[in-house]
C-alpha positions, 0 to 999 in steps of 0.5 A: 813570327811577326810583331812579339809583346815582350809583356807576353813573358812576363811571368804571372801568377797563376792559381790552379785551383782558382781562388773564385773557387775557394783555391788559397794564395799559398805557394802550393797553389800558385804557379808562375807561367808566361803571361801569354800562356796564363790568358790562352789557358783562362780561354781554353779553360775558365776558371776549372780545376785540373780535376775537372780539366782532365775530366771535360778532357777525357770524357767530352773532347776525347770521347771518354777513351782515358785507356789511351791517356793512361797508355802514354802516361804509364810509357813515360 
């Protein structure tokens, strides 16, 4: 793989519920993620909440096939 930027692997603070959506900066709302993953997350999902992301994936992306997701999750 080409040139790797060391900054991509630095751990950054990700607000699970975005601050712009009234999320707090308390530890319960913070996840430590590599900078590259953090940027990719926001490129994909902007400032959506986790519930909005799941709703989008199930209803728009997977055409409402929630039972498939439930089956896979329940097999864990």
